[in-house]
C-alpha positions as CSV (number, residue, x, y, z in Angstrom):
1,X,-0.1,0.2,-0.3
2,X,1.1,3.3,-0.7
3,X,0.2,6.7,0.9
4,X,-2.3,7.7,-1.7
5,X,-3.9,4.6,-1.7
6,X,-4.1,5.3,2.5
7,X,-5.5,8.1,1.8
8,X,-8.6,7.0,-0.9
9,X,-9.1,4.3,1.9
10,X,-9.7,7.1,4.7
11,X,-11.8,9.4,2.6
12,X,-14.0,6.3,1.7
13,X,-14.0,5.0,5.1
14,X,-14.9,8.4,6.5
15,X,-17.6,9.2,4.4
16,X,-19.5,6.1,4.4
17,X,-19.0,5.2,7.8
18,X,-22.4,6.8,8.8
19,X,-24.4,6.7,6.1
20,X,-26.7,3.4,5.6
21,X,-24.9,2.3,2.4
22,X,-22.0,0.4,4.5
23,X,-18.6,1.6,5.3
24,X,-16.9,-2.4,5.3
25,X,-18.7,-2.8,2.3
26,X,-17.3,0.0,0.5
27,X,-13.8,-0.2,1.9
28,X,-13.7,-3.9,0.8
29,X,-14.7,-3.3,-2.7
30,X,-12.4,-0.5,-3.0
31,X,-9.1,-2.4,-1.5
32,X,-10.3,-5.6,-4.3
33,X,-10.3,-3.1,-7.2
34,X,-6.7,-2.2,-5.5
35,X,-5.8,-5.4,-5.7
36,X,-5.0,-6.6,-2.4
37,X,-6.2,-9.6,-0.8
38,X,-9.0,-8.6,1.0
39,X,-9.3,-12.1,3.5
40,X,-5.6,-10.9,4.4
41,X,-5.1,-10.3,8.0
42,X,-3.6,-7.4,7.7
43,X,-6.0,-5.8,5.5
44,X,-9.1,-7.1,7.9
45,X,-7.4,-5.2,10.5
46,X,-6.6,-2.6,8.8
47,X,-10.4,-2.3,7.6
48,X,-11.5,-2.0,11.5
49,X,-8.5,0.1,12.6
50,X,-9.4,3.5,10.3
51,X,-13.0,3.1,11.3
52,X,-11.7,4.7,14.7
53,X,-11.3,7.9,12.6
54,X,-15.1,8.3,12.3
55,X,-15.7,7.7,15.6
56,X,-13.3,9.9,17.2
57,X,-14.9,12.1,15.0
58,X,-18.4,11.3,16.1
59,X,-17.3,11.8,19.4
60,X,-16.1,15.2,19.2
61,X,-19.2,16.6,17.1
62,X,-22.0,15.2,19.7
63,X,-19.5,15.8,22.5
64,X,-22.0,18.1,24.2
65,X,-24.4,15.3,24.4
66,X,-21.7,12.4,25.5
67,X,-20.7,14.8,28.2
68,X,-24.2,15.1,29.6
69,X,-25.2,11.1,29.6
70,X,-22.3,10.7,31.2
71,X,-22.4,12.8,34.1
72,X,-26.1,12.1,34.3
73,X,-24.8,8.4,34.6
74,X,-21.7,9.1,36.6
75,X,-24.6,10.9,39.5
76,X,-27.0,8.3,38.8
77,X,-24.5,6.1,40.6
78,X,-24.6,7.9,43.7
79,X,-27.4,9.1,43.9
80,X,-31.2,7.8,43.8
81,X,-32.6,10.9,42.9
82,X,-30.5,11.3,39.7
83,X,-31.8,8.0,38.9
84,X,-35.0,9.3,37.4
85,X,-33.3,11.7,35.1
86,X,-34.1,10.7,31.4
87,X,-30.2,10.7,30.7
88,X,-29.6,8.0,33.7
89,X,-32.3,5.7,31.8
90,X,-30.4,6.8,28.3
91,X,-26.7,6.1,29.3
92,X,-27.9,2.5,30.4
93,X,-29.7,2.1,27.5
94,X,-27.1,2.5,25.1
95,X,-25.1,0.5,27.2
96,X,-27.3,-2.5,27.0
97,X,-27.3,-1.7,23.2
98,X,-23.7,-1.8,22.8
99,X,-23.4,-5.6,24.4
100,X,-25.7,-8.0,21.7
101,X,-22.5,-6.6,18.5
102,X,-19.4,-7.7,21.0
103,X,-20.6,-10.5,21.9
104,X,-21.4,-11.8,18.4
105,X,-18.4,-10.0,17.0
106,X,-16.2,-11.8,19.3
107,X,-17.8,-15.6,18.7
108,X,-18.2,-15.6,15.1
109,X,-15.1,-13.4,14.1
110,X,-12.8,-15.8,12.2
111,X,-16.1,-15.9,9.9
112,X,-16.7,-12.5,10.1
113,X,-12.9,-11.9,8.8
114,X,-13.0,-14.3,6.2
115,X,-16.1,-16.2,4.4
116,X,-18.5,-12.9,4.9
117,X,-15.7,-10.8,3.7
118,X,-16.6,-12.6,0.0
119,X,-17.9,-9.6,-2.3
120,X,-20.8,-11.9,-3.0
121,X,-22.0,-11.7,0.6
122,X,-21.4,-7.6,0.1
123,X,-23.5,-7.4,-3.3
124,X,-27.0,-9.5,-1.9
125,X,-26.7,-7.4,1.2
126,X,-26.4,-3.9,-0.2
127,X,-29.4,-5.0,-2.1
128,X,-31.3,-7.1,0.5
129,X,-31.1,-4.6,3.5
130,X,-32.4,-2.2,0.6
131,X,-35.3,-3.9,0.8
132,X,-35.5,-3.6,4.5
133,X,-34.6,0.1,4.5
134,X,-37.4,1.0,2.0
135,X,-39.9,-0.7,4.4
136,X,-39.0,0.8,7.7
137,X,-38.7,4.2,6.2
138,X,-42.4,3.9,4.7
139,X,-43.7,1.8,8.1
140,X,-42.2,4.9,10.8
141,X,-44.7,7.2,12.4
142,X,-42.1,8.5,13.7
143,X,-44.1,9.2,17.0
144,X,-40.9,8.5,19.6
145,X,-38.3,10.8,20.4
146,X,-34.7,10.9,22.6
147,X,-36.4,11.1,25.6
148,X,-38.5,7.9,25.0
149,X,-35.7,5.7,24.9
150,X,-35.9,2.9,27.2
151,X,-33.3,-0.1,27.2
152,X,-36.1,-2.6,25.7
153,X,-35.5,-0.4,22.6
154,X,-31.9,0.1,22.3
155,X,-31.1,-3.8,22.9
156,X,-33.2,-4.8,19.8
157,X,-31.2,-2.2,18.0
158,X,-28.2,-3.4,19.0
159,X,-29.0,-6.9,18.5
160,X,-29.9,-6.0,14.6
161,X,-27.2,-3.7,14.6
162,X,-25.1,-7.3,14.7
163,X,-26.4,-7.9,11.0
164,X,-23.8,-5.0,10.1
165,X,-20.9,-7.9,10.7
166,X,-22.2,-8.8,6.9
167,X,-20.5,-6.2,4.8
168,X,-22.8,-4.6,3.0
169,X,-25.5,-4.2,5.6
170,X,-24.4,-1.3,7.3
171,X,-24.5,-0.6,10.7
172,X,-26.2,2.8,10.3
173,X,-28.7,1.2,7.8
174,X,-29.6,-1.5,10.4
175,X,-29.9,0.5,13.4
176,X,-31.3,3.1,11.8
177,X,-34.0,0.8,9.8
178,X,-34.8,-1.1,13.5
179,X,-35.0,2.5,14.8
180,X,-37.8,3.4,12.5
181,X,-39.7,0.1,13.0
182,X,-39.6,1.4,16.6
183,X,-41.5,4.3,16.0
184,X,-38.5,6.9,16.9
185,X,-38.0,10.2,14.4
186,X,-35.1,10.2,11.9
187,X,-33.3,12.7,14.2
188,X,-32.9,10.3,17.1
189,X,-32.5,7.1,15.2
190,X,-29.5,9.1,13.8
191,X,-28.0,9.9,17.0
192,X,-28.7,6.3,18.4
193,X,-26.8,5.0,15.4
194,X,-23.7,7.8,16.3
195,X,-24.0,6.3,20.0
196,X,-24.2,2.6,19.3
197,X,-21.3,2.8,17.1
198,X,-18.6,4.0,19.6
199,X,-18.1,1.5,21.8
200,X,-18.3,-0.9,19.0
201,X,-16.4,0.6,16.6
202,X,-13.4,1.6,19.1
203,X,-13.7,-2.2,20.7
204,X,-13.1,-3.5,17.3
205,X,-10.1,-1.4,16.9
206,X,-8.6,-2.2,20.1
207,X,-9.2,-6.1,19.3
208,X,-7.2,-5.6,16.2
209,X,-4.4,-3.2,17.3
210,X,-3.4,-5.8,20.2
211,X,-4.2,-8.9,18.1
212,X,-2.7,-8.0,14.6
213,X,0.2,-5.3,15.3
214,X,2.7,-7.5,13.6
215,X,1.0,-8.4,10.7
216,X,0.0,-4.6,10.1
217,X,3.6,-4.0,10.6
218,X,4.8,-6.4,8.4
219,X,1.6,-5.6,5.6
220,X,0.1,-2.4,4.9
221,X,2.4,-0.7,7.6
222,X,1.2,1.8,10.7
223,X,2.1,4.8,8.8
224,X,-0.6,4.2,6.0
225,X,-2.7,2.6,8.8
226,X,-2.4,5.9,11.2
227,X,-2.2,8.5,8.0
228,X,-5.7,6.5,7.0
229,X,-7.1,7.0,10.2
230,X,-6.2,11.0,10.2
231,X,-8.3,11.1,6.7
232,X,-11.2,9.3,7.9
233,X,-11.5,11.8,10.7
234,X,-11.5,14.6,8.5
235,X,-14.1,13.3,6.4
236,X,-15.7,11.9,8.4
237,X,-16.3,14.8,10.8
238,X,-18.1,16.2,7.9
239,X,-19.9,13.4,6.9
240,X,-21.8,13.9,10.4
241,X,-22.3,17.0,10.3
242,X,-24.0,16.8,6.8
243,X,-25.7,13.1,7.8
244,X,-27.7,15.0,10.8
245,X,-29.0,18.1,8.6
246,X,-30.2,16.3,5.6
247,X,-31.6,13.2,7.4
248,X,-33.6,16.1,9.4
249,X,-36.0,16.5,6.0
250,X,-35.5,13.8,3.9
251,X,-36.2,10.3,3.6
252,X,-33.4,7.4,3.4
253,X,-34.6,7.1,-0.4
254,X,-31.2,8.4,-2.0
255,X,-29.1,5.8,-0.3
256,X,-32.1,3.3,-1.2
257,X,-31.5,3.7,-4.6
258,X,-27.8,3.8,-4.3
259,X,-27.0,0.9,-2.6
260,X,-29.2,-1.5,-5.1
261,X,-27.3,0.2,-8.3
262,X,-24.3,-0.5,-6.3
263,X,-25.1,-4.1,-5.2
264,X,-26.3,-4.3,-8.6
265,X,-23.4,-3.5,-10.9
266,X,-21.3,-5.5,-8.3
267,X,-23.4,-8.7,-8.9
268,X,-22.8,-8.3,-12.6
269,X,-19.4,-7.5,-12.7
270,X,-18.8,-11.2,-10.7
271,X,-21.1,-13.1,-12.7
272,X,-19.4,-12.1,-15.6
273,X,-16.0,-12.5,-14.3
274,X,-14.6,-9.1,-14.3
275,X,-14.2,-9.3,-10.2
276,X,-13.0,-12.2,-8.3
277,X,-15.4,-12.3,-4.9
278,X,-12.2,-13.0,-2.7
């Protein structure tokens, strides 16, 4: 990998991480087009690690909300009265909602990093999950808001988030769809998606850094990995700001159409032998 490819991959990650179009799916496609072995340990680790840049961008962008929630959680630990505050309940809801993907991710780590990286899975997931997004977008009543979030809601949304371990489904696409089907408004489900992404993606980064450091050093290299992470941070910050404004007044139609077109094109390339699945 050269520095220009690292910058490109970092930009792809930052732009797609929070859009419901699958950042891992896009990274897998671009990595394959660049000629990499997408099942190689250093490439799978690189793909997971550079997501932390976009996550840090989210933390920075939502720092006031995050500080408010953490403060409420800490107060609630020592004050029964503070436990009546909506932010105390919301903080526990986020914590509980983050657990399922950690369990599933660790249990099926080998399958996720090898079999599910096939571009056939990516193309199929892009198309099939578009149907779920379309249904959720049309069926949602949007009568519930952030103050109405409960641990049951986030546990359901967090469980659905596990499907995003299949590249092409999209973590934000999964959580947003589940949130809409729980009748939350689009801004609330988008923020929930952001909150649930923080422990999931940072946990994946820590795991890959501690277990695959040697493969990174001998493969894509740490300079390229750090460069891509920085680019992911910069582009991700802009993407988060744009998405929150866009989603407040628009449906997910543009993302659904894009997913179907990309998934269909990918299937044609795979079926004709123009592109290999692994």
